[in-house]
C-alpha positions as CSV (number, residue, x, y, z in Angstrom):
1,M,-11.4,-125.0,120.6
2,S,-12.1,-126.4,116.8
3,R,-9.5,-127.7,114.6
4,C,-8.6,-126.8,110.9
5,P,-8.3,-129.6,108.5
6,C,-4.6,-130.4,109.2
7,G,-5.4,-130.9,112.9
8,H,-3.7,-127.9,114.3
9,A,-5.7,-125.8,116.8
10,R,-7.8,-123.4,115.0
11,H,-9.8,-121.2,117.3
12,R,-10.2,-120.6,121.1
13,P,-12.8,-118.6,122.4
14,V,-12.1,-114.9,122.8
15,T,-12.0,-113.9,126.5
16,G,-10.8,-110.9,128.4
17,T,-10.8,-107.5,127.5
18,S,-10.1,-108.3,123.8
19,A,-13.4,-110.0,123.5
20,D,-15.2,-106.7,124.0
21,E,-12.9,-104.5,121.3
22,P,-15.2,-103.0,118.5
23,V,-14.2,-104.3,115.1
24,D,-15.7,-103.0,111.9
25,V,-17.2,-105.8,109.9
26,I,-16.9,-105.0,106.0
27,D,-18.4,-106.4,102.7
28,E,-16.9,-107.5,99.5
29,R,-15.8,-103.8,98.6
30,G,-14.3,-103.2,102.0
31,R,-17.1,-100.8,102.9
32,V,-18.2,-100.9,106.8
33,V,-21.4,-102.5,107.1
34,D,-21.8,-103.2,111.0
35,T,-19.6,-102.8,114.2
36,V,-19.5,-106.0,116.5
37,T,-17.4,-107.2,119.4
38,R,-14.1,-108.8,118.7
39,A,-15.9,-112.0,120.3
40,R,-18.8,-112.0,117.9
41,M,-16.4,-111.4,114.8
42,R,-14.6,-114.5,115.6
43,A,-17.5,-116.5,116.6
44,D,-19.6,-115.8,113.2
45,R,-16.4,-115.7,111.2
46,L,-17.1,-112.1,109.9
47,R,-15.3,-110.3,107.2
48,H,-13.0,-107.6,108.9
49,R,-9.7,-105.5,108.2
50,A,-6.1,-106.9,109.4
51,V,-2.8,-105.6,108.8
52,F,0.3,-107.6,108.4
53,I,3.9,-106.2,108.9
54,A,7.0,-108.1,107.7
55,V,10.2,-107.2,109.5
56,Q,13.4,-107.5,107.8
57,G,16.7,-106.7,109.2
58,S,19.1,-104.5,107.5
59,D,20.8,-107.5,106.0
60,G,17.3,-108.7,104.6
61,R,16.7,-111.2,106.6
62,L,13.1,-112.0,107.9
63,L,11.9,-111.9,111.6
64,V,9.5,-114.9,112.1
65,H,7.9,-115.8,115.4
66,R,5.6,-118.2,117.2
67,R,2.4,-117.1,118.3
68,A,1.4,-117.7,121.9
69,E,-0.8,-120.7,122.9
70,H,-3.5,-118.2,124.2
71,K,-4.0,-116.6,120.8
72,D,-7.7,-117.0,119.7
73,V,-6.8,-117.9,116.0
74,W,-4.0,-120.3,115.1
75,P,-2.2,-120.7,118.5
76,G,1.2,-121.8,118.6
77,M,1.8,-121.4,114.9
78,W,4.7,-119.7,113.4
79,D,3.9,-116.4,111.6
80,L,5.9,-114.3,109.0
81,A,4.2,-110.9,110.0
82,V,3.3,-109.0,113.1
83,G,-0.1,-107.6,112.9
84,G,-3.7,-108.1,113.9
85,V,-7.4,-106.8,113.6
86,V,-7.8,-103.1,112.7
87,A,-10.0,-101.4,115.5
88,A,-13.2,-100.0,114.6
89,G,-12.7,-96.9,113.2
90,E,-8.8,-97.2,112.9
91,E,-7.1,-96.2,109.9
92,W,-5.1,-98.8,108.1
93,T,-1.5,-97.3,108.7
94,E,-2.4,-96.1,112.4
95,A,-3.3,-99.9,113.0
96,A,0.0,-101.3,111.6
97,E,2.0,-98.8,113.8
98,R,0.0,-99.7,116.7
99,E,0.6,-103.5,116.1
100,L,4.3,-103.1,115.8
101,R,4.6,-101.3,118.9
102,E,2.2,-103.8,120.8
103,E,4.0,-107.0,119.6
104,L,7.7,-105.6,119.1
105,G,7.8,-102.7,121.3
106,V,9.5,-100.6,118.2
107,S,8.5,-98.0,115.6
108,A,9.6,-98.0,111.9
109,E,8.9,-96.7,108.5
110,L,6.4,-98.7,106.8
111,E,6.5,-99.6,103.3
112,S,3.1,-100.7,101.7
113,L,3.5,-104.1,100.0
114,G,-0.3,-104.0,98.9
115,E,-3.9,-105.7,100.1
116,G,-5.7,-108.7,99.5
117,A,-8.3,-110.9,100.6
118,Y,-8.1,-114.2,102.5
119,D,-10.8,-116.4,103.3
120,D,-10.8,-120.0,104.9
121,E,-12.6,-122.0,107.7
122,S,-11.2,-119.8,110.3
123,V,-11.2,-116.2,108.9
124,R,-12.6,-113.8,106.4
125,L,-10.4,-110.5,106.0
126,V,-9.2,-108.0,104.0
127,G,-5.3,-107.4,104.7
128,R,-3.1,-104.5,104.1
129,C,0.5,-105.5,104.0
130,Y,3.4,-103.8,104.9
131,R,7.2,-104.2,105.4
132,C,9.9,-102.3,107.6
133,T,13.6,-102.6,108.4
134,H,14.5,-102.9,111.9
135,D,17.3,-104.7,113.5
136,G,15.8,-104.3,117.3
137,P,16.3,-104.8,120.0
138,F,12.5,-105.9,120.3
139,R,10.5,-106.0,123.6
140,F,8.0,-108.6,123.5
141,T,5.5,-107.0,126.1
142,D,1.9,-108.2,125.1
143,G,2.6,-111.8,125.4
144,E,1.5,-112.6,121.9
145,I,5.0,-114.0,121.0
146,T,6.8,-116.8,122.3
147,E,9.6,-117.4,120.1
148,V,11.4,-115.3,117.3
149,R,14.0,-116.2,114.6
150,W,16.1,-114.3,112.0
151,V,15.7,-116.4,108.8
152,D,16.8,-115.9,105.3
153,A,15.3,-117.9,102.3
154,A,16.9,-121.2,102.9
155,G,15.9,-121.0,106.8
156,L,12.3,-120.1,106.0
157,A,11.8,-123.1,103.7
158,E,13.5,-125.4,106.2
159,L,11.2,-123.9,109.1
160,R,8.0,-124.4,106.8
161,R,8.8,-128.1,106.2
162,S,9.0,-128.7,109.9
163,A,6.5,-126.5,111.5
164,A,3.2,-125.1,110.8
165,F,2.8,-121.3,109.4
166,V,-0.3,-119.0,109.9
167,P,-2.0,-119.3,106.4
168,D,-3.1,-116.0,106.0
169,S,0.4,-114.3,106.0
170,I,1.8,-117.0,103.8
171,A,-1.0,-116.1,101.2
172,L,-0.7,-112.3,101.5
173,V,2.7,-111.3,102.6
174,L,5.0,-114.1,101.4
175,P,4.6,-113.3,97.6
176,H,5.7,-109.6,98.3
177,L,8.9,-110.8,100.2
178,R,12.6,-110.8,98.8
179,L,14.8,-112.9,101.0
180,P,18.8,-113.3,100.9
């Protein structure tokens, strides 16, 4: 496992069935240029597509979560959004709906927040961001989430001062959110 400049764990080898999942590699314009395994995409830091879904309660608070320690990128860090890698050939919205079901066990109407690119020493991606309103209950059946909290703007600021957050969703999702 390598570490990011701030010292937090950054990468774990991709193992198991997810290692063999096909992922589309894209160019700067978002065109598919190759399809590789998830393991190769991570190992070679290839540009790919990802979805982010911010879940807000009917009161406007944001559901944040801590990622499981076995995650292949940024294990144990807090995140503003559920989501993940778009599978080869999968449509954006289809991927967002799948990720919402897999990670939280729910379905909801998705509002598009926009798209953006993110590139650092860990990942290279083009992400599409969504928001939904849902009050739960949630089912964390895929083992990717170890802890959740509802936060307002002050609660998020406080948690960000004391805990490491996944940088791609901070960069791509947070600018689109309005919290009480």
